[in-house]
Residue frames as qw, qx, qy, qz and C-alpha x, y, z in Angstrom:
[[0.003, -0.889, -0.458, 0.009, 0.01, 0.05, -0.01],
 [0.403, 0.395, -0.002, 0.826, 1.38, 3.38, -1.01],
 [0.323, -0.768, -0.446, 0.327, 1.27, 6.14, 1.56],
 [0.243, 0.664, 0.009, 0.707, 1.55, 9.93, 1.40],
 [0.516, -0.463, -0.503, 0.516, 2.80, 11.45, 4.70],
 [0.031, -0.899, -0.091, -0.427, 1.99, 14.88, 6.07],
 [0.527, 0.104, -0.483, 0.691, 4.68, 16.42, 8.29],
 [0.339, -0.761, -0.431, 0.346, 4.18, 18.32, 11.60],
 [0.297, 0.651, -0.021, 0.698, 5.02, 22.04, 11.93],
 [0.146, 0.253, -0.507, 0.811, 5.79, 24.39, 14.76],
 [0.441, -0.150, 0.284, -0.838, 2.16, 24.81, 15.87],
 [0.900, -0.019, -0.019, -0.436, 0.99, 21.20, 15.34],
 [0.120, 0.426, -0.895, 0.060, 2.31, 17.84, 16.49],
 [0.890, -0.188, -0.289, -0.299, 0.70, 14.42, 16.62],
 [0.254, -0.663, 0.644, -0.287, 2.38, 13.37, 19.93],
 [0.154, -0.143, 0.976, -0.064, 1.12, 9.77, 20.26],
 [0.677, 0.027, -0.291, -0.676, -1.66, 7.48, 19.05],
 [0.312, 0.056, -0.947, 0.054, -3.23, 4.25, 20.25],
 [0.028, 0.328, 0.832, -0.446, -6.12, 2.68, 22.15],
 [0.148, 0.669, 0.652, 0.325, -8.50, 4.32, 19.65],
 [0.123, -0.955, -0.172, 0.209, -7.37, 7.82, 20.52],
 [0.631, 0.420, -0.035, 0.651, -4.78, 10.41, 19.53],
 [0.430, -0.735, -0.167, 0.497, -2.83, 12.91, 21.53],
 [0.499, 0.566, 0.241, 0.610, -2.17, 16.15, 19.65],
 [0.315, -0.544, -0.188, 0.755, -0.62, 19.54, 20.35],
 [0.265, 0.772, 0.423, 0.394, -2.14, 22.68, 18.82],
 [0.011, 0.803, -0.211, 0.558, 0.18, 25.59, 19.68],
 [0.026, -0.395, 0.714, -0.578, 0.34, 25.33, 23.45],
 [0.728, -0.085, 0.281, -0.620, -2.88, 23.35, 23.83],
 [0.106, 0.205, -0.963, -0.141, -2.90, 19.51, 23.94],
 [0.741, -0.003, 0.069, -0.668, -6.01, 17.46, 23.25],
 [0.264, -0.048, 0.963, 0.016, -7.11, 13.84, 23.41],
 [0.632, 0.260, -0.085, -0.725, -9.59, 12.83, 20.68],
 [0.791, 0.054, 0.603, -0.090, -11.04, 9.45, 19.60],
 [0.428, 0.577, -0.506, -0.477, -9.90, 7.89, 16.33],
 [0.945, 0.037, 0.210, -0.247, -11.00, 4.47, 15.17],
 [0.756, 0.565, -0.307, 0.124, -7.81, 4.06, 13.13],
 [0.034, 0.625, -0.658, 0.417, -5.70, 4.11, 16.26],
 [0.897, -0.227, -0.179, -0.335, -6.63, 0.52, 17.13],
 [0.764, 0.173, -0.490, 0.382, -3.16, -0.45, 18.34],
 [0.629, -0.608, -0.311, 0.370, -1.36, 0.15, 21.65],
 [0.093, 0.973, -0.110, 0.183, -0.01, 3.63, 22.42],
 [0.635, 0.327, -0.459, 0.529, 3.67, 4.21, 23.32],
 [0.025, -0.349, 0.452, -0.821, 3.09, 6.56, 26.17],
 [0.138, -0.336, -0.884, 0.295, 1.01, 5.51, 29.22],
 [0.134, -0.761, -0.533, -0.344, -2.38, 6.94, 29.87],
 [0.460, -0.741, -0.208, 0.443, -0.94, 8.79, 32.90],
 [0.394, -0.198, 0.298, 0.847, 1.59, 10.46, 30.55],
 [0.070, 0.502, 0.575, 0.642, -1.23, 11.43, 28.15],
 [0.294, -0.839, -0.443, -0.114, -3.36, 13.02, 30.93],
 [0.511, -0.552, -0.052, 0.656, -0.31, 14.78, 32.36],
 [0.287, -0.030, 0.385, 0.877, 0.16, 16.52, 29.01],
 [0.001, -0.505, -0.676, -0.537, -3.49, 17.09, 27.89],
 [0.122, 0.013, 0.229, -0.966, -5.64, 20.13, 28.50],
 [0.666, 0.157, 0.095, -0.723, -8.90, 18.74, 26.94],
 [0.173, -0.035, 0.970, 0.170, -10.39, 15.38, 26.13],
 [0.539, 0.046, -0.292, -0.789, -13.28, 14.80, 23.81],
 [0.322, 0.059, 0.897, -0.296, -15.86, 12.35, 25.22],
 [0.260, -0.115, -0.690, -0.665, -18.27, 10.86, 22.68],
 [0.443, 0.118, 0.576, -0.677, -21.95, 10.81, 23.58],
 [0.812, 0.448, 0.249, -0.279, -23.12, 9.64, 20.14],
 [0.798, 0.163, 0.367, 0.450, -21.32, 8.35, 17.03],
 [0.433, 0.615, 0.239, 0.614, -21.17, 11.89, 15.65],
 [0.089, -0.786, 0.083, -0.606, -21.01, 14.25, 18.62],
 [0.710, -0.315, -0.501, 0.383, -19.91, 14.71, 22.23],
 [0.270, -0.958, -0.022, -0.099, -18.49, 17.06, 24.87],
 [0.512, 0.545, -0.434, 0.501, -15.11, 18.38, 25.80],
 [0.734, -0.610, -0.249, 0.163, -13.80, 17.54, 29.27],
 [0.072, 0.887, -0.325, 0.320, -11.51, 20.13, 30.88],
 [0.886, -0.121, -0.337, 0.293, -8.43, 18.40, 32.30],
 [0.446, -0.030, -0.264, 0.854, -6.74, 21.55, 33.57],
 [0.076, -0.761, -0.494, 0.414, -8.28, 24.64, 35.26],
 [0.042, 0.833, 0.010, -0.552, -8.89, 28.06, 33.73],
 [0.502, -0.021, 0.641, 0.580, -8.41, 27.13, 30.15],
 [0.337, 0.440, -0.210, -0.805, -9.12, 29.17, 27.02],
 [0.645, 0.258, 0.718, -0.046, -11.40, 27.30, 24.64],
 [0.582, 0.788, 0.174, 0.101, -10.76, 29.49, 21.52],
 [0.428, -0.674, 0.342, 0.495, -7.22, 30.17, 20.39],
 [0.595, 0.771, -0.137, -0.180, -5.14, 30.69, 17.25],
 [0.741, -0.287, 0.449, 0.409, -2.24, 28.83, 15.57],
 [0.236, 0.770, -0.352, -0.476, -0.06, 29.64, 12.58],
 [0.808, 0.116, 0.504, 0.282, 0.78, 27.73, 9.42],
 [0.496, 0.173, 0.376, 0.763, 3.22, 29.53, 7.13],
 [0.010, -0.102, -0.069, 0.992, 1.80, 32.96, 8.16],
 [0.445, -0.368, -0.556, -0.598, -1.76, 31.76, 7.83],
 [0.227, -0.194, 0.607, -0.737, -3.69, 32.37, 11.04],
 [0.479, -0.213, -0.800, -0.291, -6.06, 29.57, 11.98],
 [0.433, -0.364, 0.326, -0.758, -8.76, 30.18, 14.62],
 [0.365, -0.047, -0.929, 0.034, -9.42, 27.02, 16.65],
 [0.586, -0.281, 0.196, -0.734, -12.67, 26.21, 18.58],
 [0.156, -0.059, 0.968, -0.188, -13.74, 23.19, 20.47],
 [0.561, -0.002, -0.345, -0.753, -16.73, 21.86, 18.52],
 [0.736, -0.134, 0.488, -0.450, -19.29, 19.24, 19.56],
 [0.906, 0.383, -0.104, -0.146, -18.20, 17.17, 16.57],
 [0.849, -0.343, 0.168, 0.364, -14.62, 16.66, 18.05],
 [0.612, 0.473, 0.141, 0.618, -13.01, 18.87, 15.39],
 [0.375, -0.607, -0.161, 0.682, -11.17, 22.13, 16.08],
 [0.346, 0.874, 0.061, -0.335, -11.41, 23.73, 12.64],
 [0.269, 0.720, -0.593, -0.240, -8.48, 22.17, 10.86],
 [0.994, 0.049, 0.099, 0.011, -7.50, 18.74, 9.44],
 [0.175, -0.819, 0.490, 0.243, -3.66, 18.87, 9.89],
 [0.710, -0.049, 0.659, 0.243, -3.15, 15.62, 7.98],
 [0.565, 0.754, 0.317, 0.110, -3.90, 17.68, 4.83],
 [0.256, -0.814, 0.268, 0.447, -0.69, 19.60, 5.24],
 [0.508, -0.089, 0.678, 0.524, 0.71, 17.66, 2.26],
 [0.337, 0.688, 0.574, 0.289, -2.07, 19.11, 0.08],
 [0.071, -0.972, -0.062, 0.213, -1.40, 22.66, 1.26],
 [0.401, -0.558, 0.499, 0.529, 2.29, 22.21, 0.33],
 [0.483, 0.303, 0.700, 0.430, 1.21, 20.91, -3.09],
 [0.187, 0.892, 0.407, 0.055, -1.00, 23.94, -3.64],
 [0.261, -0.867, 0.163, 0.392, 1.85, 26.27, -2.61],
 [0.439, -0.348, 0.632, 0.536, 4.13, 24.69, -5.24],
 [0.314, 0.264, 0.796, 0.444, 1.66, 24.34, -8.10],
 [0.137, 0.861, 0.491, -0.002, -0.49, 27.49, -8.05],
 [0.402, 0.029, 0.092, 0.911, 0.54, 30.85, -9.46],
 [0.114, 0.397, 0.232, -0.881, -0.88, 34.32, -9.61],
 [0.473, 0.276, -0.249, -0.799, -4.18, 34.50, -11.41],
 [0.243, 0.001, -0.954, -0.176, -4.79, 30.76, -11.46],
 [0.657, -0.301, -0.099, -0.684, -8.42, 29.80, -10.79],
 [0.186, 0.137, -0.924, 0.303, -8.70, 27.49, -7.79],
 [0.665, -0.346, -0.271, -0.604, -11.82, 25.72, -6.55],
 [0.013, 0.184, -0.865, 0.466, -12.17, 24.31, -2.97],
 [0.641, -0.278, -0.468, -0.541, -15.24, 22.04, -2.73],
 [0.780, -0.506, -0.366, 0.040, -16.43, 21.08, 0.76],
 [0.424, 0.630, -0.291, 0.582, -13.99, 23.76, 1.82],
 [0.632, -0.505, -0.476, 0.344, -14.67, 23.75, 5.58],
 [0.285, -0.884, -0.094, 0.359, -12.77, 26.59, 7.36],
 [0.459, 0.888, 0.019, 0.002, -10.63, 27.26, 4.36],
 [0.533, -0.635, 0.402, 0.389, -7.00, 26.48, 5.02],
 [0.615, 0.179, 0.579, 0.504, -6.48, 25.27, 1.43],
 [0.260, 0.869, 0.348, 0.236, -8.25, 28.38, 0.16],
 [0.274, -0.940, 0.122, 0.163, -5.92, 30.56, 2.17],
 [0.631, -0.307, 0.517, 0.491, -2.85, 28.78, 0.95],
 [0.493, 0.490, 0.560, 0.451, -4.10, 29.34, -2.60],
 [0.039, 0.973, 0.205, 0.097, -4.84, 33.00, -1.91],
 [0.505, -0.717, 0.272, 0.396, -1.27, 33.42, -0.56],
 [0.547, -0.031, 0.594, 0.590, -0.17, 32.48, -4.05],
 [0.202, 0.415, -0.108, -0.880, -2.48, 35.19, -5.53],
 [0.021, 0.222, 0.899, 0.377, -4.77, 32.65, -7.06],
 [0.451, -0.161, -0.122, -0.869, -8.42, 33.48, -7.79],
 [0.043, 0.026, -0.958, 0.281, -10.05, 31.37, -5.12],
 [0.626, -0.239, -0.287, -0.685, -13.60, 29.96, -5.04],
 [0.015, 0.122, -0.887, 0.445, -14.54, 28.30, -1.76],
 [0.605, -0.222, -0.396, -0.654, -17.77, 26.24, -1.56],
 [0.124, -0.050, -0.912, 0.389, -19.41, 24.77, 1.49],
 [0.368, -0.520, -0.601, -0.482, -23.06, 24.17, 2.46],
 [0.527, -0.597, -0.513, 0.321, -22.62, 25.18, 6.13],
 [0.064, 0.916, 0.061, 0.391, -22.92, 28.88, 6.89],
 [0.610, -0.772, 0.150, 0.097, -20.99, 28.60, 10.22],
 [0.764, -0.217, 0.319, 0.517, -17.83, 27.20, 8.56],
 [0.426, 0.679, 0.252, 0.542, -18.04, 29.78, 5.74],
 [0.247, -0.940, 0.023, -0.234, -17.99, 32.47, 8.48],
 [0.762, -0.544, 0.246, 0.251, -15.15, 30.68, 10.21],
 [0.736, 0.225, 0.308, 0.559, -13.15, 30.63, 6.97],
 [0.170, 0.847, 0.149, 0.481, -13.76, 34.30, 6.47],
 [0.521, -0.845, 0.122, -0.008, -12.47, 34.94, 10.04],
 [0.825, -0.224, 0.301, 0.422, -9.36, 32.99, 9.18],
 [0.533, 0.582, 0.268, 0.552, -8.90, 35.04, 5.94],
 [0.070, -0.933, -0.018, -0.353, -9.15, 38.37, 7.74],
 [0.682, -0.690, 0.205, 0.129, -6.84, 37.23, 10.60],
 [0.803, -0.018, 0.350, 0.482, -4.31, 36.20, 7.93],
 [0.052, -0.649, 0.181, 0.737, -4.35, 39.64, 6.24],
 [0.184, 0.080, 0.792, 0.576, -5.84, 38.21, 3.01],
 [0.421, 0.439, 0.254, -0.752, -8.94, 39.21, 1.05],
 [0.482, 0.452, -0.351, -0.663, -11.10, 38.54, -1.95],
 [0.114, 0.019, 0.992, 0.056, -11.91, 34.86, -1.63],
 [0.531, -0.127, -0.363, -0.755, -15.19, 34.08, -3.29],
 [0.221, -0.044, 0.867, -0.445, -17.28, 32.46, -0.53],
 [0.521, -0.046, -0.563, -0.640, -20.07, 30.25, -1.87],
 [0.421, -0.043, 0.731, -0.536, -22.75, 28.90, 0.51],
 [0.735, 0.293, -0.281, -0.543, -24.07, 26.02, -1.58],
 [0.927, -0.072, 0.367, -0.032, -24.24, 22.26, -1.95],
 [0.244, -0.609, 0.591, 0.470, -20.83, 21.45, -3.39],
 [0.438, 0.133, 0.822, 0.339, -21.98, 18.94, -5.96],
 [0.317, 0.811, 0.487, -0.070, -24.79, 21.13, -7.18],
 [0.025, -0.904, 0.184, 0.385, -22.40, 24.06, -7.45],
 [0.377, -0.373, 0.703, 0.474, -19.84, 21.99, -9.35],
 [0.434, 0.421, 0.763, 0.230, -22.41, 20.81, -11.85],
 [0.198, 0.922, 0.283, -0.177, -23.63, 24.30, -12.39],
 [0.191, -0.766, 0.406, 0.460, -20.04, 25.47, -13.05],
 [0.457, 0.000, 0.794, 0.401, -19.68, 22.72, -15.63],
 [0.346, 0.722, 0.596, 0.065, -22.86, 24.05, -17.42],
 [0.020, 0.960, 0.002, -0.279, -21.38, 27.59, -17.34],
 [0.769, 0.554, -0.110, 0.298, -18.24, 26.32, -19.04],
 [0.214, -0.889, 0.365, -0.178, -15.98, 27.42, -16.17],
 [0.906, 0.093, -0.330, 0.248, -12.67, 25.71, -15.49],
 [0.470, -0.852, 0.222, -0.060, -9.99, 25.81, -12.82],
 [0.391, 0.623, -0.661, 0.147, -6.24, 25.19, -12.67],
 [0.173, 0.145, -0.895, 0.385, -6.61, 23.39, -9.33],
 [0.687, -0.375, -0.240, -0.574, -9.53, 21.67, -7.68],
 [0.153, 0.153, -0.887, 0.407, -9.53, 20.19, -4.17],
 [0.661, -0.353, -0.237, -0.618, -12.41, 18.41, -2.54],
 [0.065, 0.205, -0.841, 0.497, -12.85, 16.97, 0.87],
 [0.611, -0.302, -0.369, -0.632, -16.36, 15.36, 0.93],
 [0.543, -0.352, 0.581, -0.493, -17.84, 13.87, 4.12],
 [0.015, -0.100, 0.990, 0.101, -18.07, 10.06, 4.30],
 [0.151, -0.506, -0.831, -0.176, -21.72, 10.25, 5.14],
 [0.027, 0.157, 0.295, -0.942, -24.43, 12.71, 6.23],
 [0.199, 0.673, 0.708, -0.083, -27.97, 13.99, 5.89],
 [0.229, 0.290, 0.289, 0.883, -28.66, 16.83, 3.41],
 [0.172, 0.034, 0.213, -0.961, -30.85, 19.89, 3.86],
 [0.666, -0.008, -0.237, -0.708, -33.81, 17.96, 2.44],
 [0.751, -0.297, 0.514, -0.290, -33.15, 14.90, 4.65],
 [0.872, 0.410, -0.257, -0.072, -31.55, 13.05, 1.71],
 [0.818, -0.455, 0.273, 0.220, -28.84, 10.57, 2.77],
 [0.380, 0.822, -0.423, -0.034, -25.28, 11.21, 1.55],
 [0.859, -0.317, 0.349, 0.202, -22.79, 8.36, 1.25],
 [0.011, 0.758, -0.471, -0.450, -19.45, 9.14, -0.42],
 [0.383, -0.120, 0.866, 0.297, -19.15, 5.71, -2.00],
 [0.427, 0.617, 0.660, 0.038, -22.35, 6.43, -3.99],
 [0.158, 0.956, 0.104, -0.226, -21.57, 10.13, -4.79],
 [0.444, -0.585, 0.413, 0.538, -17.87, 9.87, -5.58],
 [0.509, 0.252, 0.628, 0.532, -18.20, 8.93, -9.32],
 [0.154, 0.864, 0.442, 0.184, -20.45, 11.93, -9.84],
 [0.310, -0.898, 0.078, 0.301, -18.19, 14.26, -7.96],
 [0.529, -0.358, 0.525, 0.562, -15.08, 13.15, -9.80],
 [0.446, 0.489, 0.604, 0.443, -16.79, 13.38, -13.19],
 [0.024, 0.971, 0.236, 0.040, -17.77, 16.97, -12.48],
 [0.416, -0.781, 0.280, 0.371, -14.22, 17.81, -11.27],
 [0.590, -0.014, 0.595, 0.546, -12.70, 16.31, -14.43],
 [0.324, 0.737, 0.475, 0.355, -14.95, 18.51, -16.52],
 [0.188, -0.977, -0.088, 0.054, -13.92, 21.55, -14.44],
 [0.649, -0.492, 0.315, 0.487, -10.18, 20.91, -14.61],
 [0.425, 0.848, -0.201, -0.247, -8.37, 22.95, -17.24],
 [0.884, 0.335, -0.204, 0.254, -5.54, 21.43, -19.33],
 [0.440, 0.442, -0.479, 0.618, -2.39, 21.21, -17.27],
 [0.438, -0.570, 0.240, -0.652, -4.39, 21.47, -14.01],
 [0.272, 0.110, -0.915, 0.276, -4.84, 19.09, -11.11],
 [0.678, -0.471, -0.225, -0.518, -7.49, 17.54, -8.91],
 [0.138, 0.204, -0.839, 0.485, -6.98, 16.45, -5.21],
 [0.697, -0.389, -0.283, -0.532, -9.69, 14.42, -3.57],
 [0.016, -0.280, 0.823, -0.494, -9.59, 13.36, 0.07],
 [0.732, -0.249, -0.404, -0.489, -11.93, 10.57, 1.07],
 [0.165, -0.400, 0.730, -0.529, -12.42, 9.07, 4.57],
 [0.847, -0.048, 0.148, -0.508, -14.57, 5.99, 4.03],
 [0.410, -0.330, 0.845, 0.098, -13.42, 2.38, 4.32],
 [0.681, 0.435, 0.581, -0.093, -15.98, 1.54, 1.69],
 [0.527, 0.847, -0.061, 0.030, -14.04, 3.67, -0.81],
 [0.740, -0.461, 0.334, 0.358, -10.63, 2.03, -0.75],
 [0.113, -0.591, 0.515, 0.610, -7.62, 2.57, -3.05],
 [0.259, 0.075, 0.877, 0.397, -8.71, -0.16, -5.50],
 [0.234, 0.695, 0.676, -0.065, -12.23, 1.14, -5.78],
 [0.037, 0.859, -0.006, -0.510, -11.07, 4.73, -6.31],
 [0.193, -0.388, 0.689, 0.581, -8.62, 3.64, -9.00],
 [0.271, 0.342, 0.869, 0.235, -11.35, 1.69, -10.75],
 [0.164, 0.845, 0.441, -0.254, -13.76, 4.68, -10.70],
 [0.073, -0.782, 0.243, 0.569, -11.09, 7.10, -11.86],
 [0.240, -0.217, 0.788, 0.524, -9.92, 4.85, -14.71],
 [0.280, 0.543, 0.786, 0.099, -13.54, 4.38, -15.90],
 [0.112, 0.905, 0.267, -0.311, -13.96, 8.22, -16.08],
 [0.220, 0.898, -0.321, -0.205, -10.67, 9.12, -17.77],
 [0.955, 0.072, 0.135, 0.254, -8.03, 7.22, -19.74],
 [0.586, 0.586, -0.056, 0.556, -5.58, 10.10, -20.42],
 [0.258, -0.848, 0.221, -0.406, -4.80, 11.36, -16.95],
 [0.409, 0.231, -0.763, 0.443, -2.16, 10.35, -14.36],
 [0.691, -0.559, -0.186, -0.420, -3.99, 8.90, -11.37],
 [0.364, 0.272, -0.733, 0.506, -2.16, 8.49, -8.01],
 [0.688, -0.557, -0.175, -0.430, -4.21, 7.08, -5.12],
 [0.431, 0.235, -0.703, 0.514, -2.46, 6.73, -1.75],
 [0.545, -0.648, -0.526, 0.078, -3.27, 6.44, 1.89],
 [0.034, 0.785, -0.172, 0.594, -2.93, 9.71, 3.71],
 [0.806, -0.343, -0.410, 0.254, -0.84, 9.10, 6.85],
 [0.074, -0.867, 0.285, -0.403, 0.93, 10.89, 9.71],
 [0.699, -0.016, -0.597, 0.393, 3.72, 9.65, 11.97],
 [0.493, -0.851, -0.141, -0.112, 3.49, 10.55, 15.61],
 [0.027, -0.833, 0.491, -0.253, 6.31, 11.92, 17.71],
 [0.648, -0.378, 0.642, -0.158, 6.48, 8.40, 19.23],
 [0.104, 0.364, -0.817, -0.434, 6.90, 6.90, 15.74],
 [0.422, 0.327, 0.827, -0.175, 3.43, 5.42, 15.45],
 [0.026, -0.030, -0.555, -0.831, 1.78, 5.65, 12.10],
 [0.362, 0.466, 0.606, -0.534, -1.87, 6.84, 11.89],
 [0.132, 0.222, 0.715, 0.649, -3.78, 6.36, 8.63],
 [0.240, 0.343, 0.297, -0.858, -6.54, 8.88, 7.90],
 [0.671, 0.559, 0.355, -0.333, -8.10, 8.08, 4.51],
 [0.704, 0.256, 0.465, 0.472, -7.33, 8.08, 0.81],
 [0.018, 0.749, -0.133, -0.649, -5.73, 10.87, -1.17],
 [0.678, 0.456, 0.508, 0.273, -6.35, 10.92, -4.96],
 [0.068, -0.682, 0.235, 0.689, -4.19, 13.19, -7.12],
 [0.671, 0.490, 0.523, 0.191, -5.09, 13.49, -10.79],
 [0.070, -0.706, 0.284, 0.645, -2.92, 15.41, -13.25],
 [0.733, 0.617, -0.112, -0.262, -2.40, 15.47, -17.07]]
């Protein structure tokens, strides 16, 4: 199995993983969060984890929970830096903090492959770190997400970073992509980070294994010659072999590289996150 690794940086470190949890540092704050891919034994003891950690996320359902304060008088909103991009972090009831640090390899790719004036599309853009990296390169950035709260969060990150003029689009990402195809618009770079599952605004069920072919087909139509597509998927039902099969059925003249997105902890434990698909000419 091929893997693509994301590296830590000054304000983020995966300290240790194991026992279905991960220990992470975000600036000066350390958290414990559940992760089903950390099914092996951790290196550090639980006492060592709790000595370091400030917050622990405790699941109450499969998709939500609460944060337990492990130290007194703690801030619950703070800011970290990635290459002069300011990222506002918040403790959400969905265990996320506003950033997926395993995607650092994608941000580095954008920084190396986008230039001034390039059109860049971020589908399922969340709080916009990829969008901000693209805007740092003076790209013309279009950021689409269906959740108003994360669009606002992304805008806060943009303003804190001293950037401007990102096109914020509050819309269903697949619908928007299809509409852009009909308009004949194209982009130098496209990144998409669709959820594995969910319920839409009209109570329709979303499963990435069912929607991925449609998403990828739209992205291929939107990619300009010489451009690239990055797709991150986090479903065990959409493995490397299945993604390769879908991609090859949709295009025969593109380079397709599907790998497992992974991070090594400070204790040298590997944590796998999902699949990363890179398509280029």
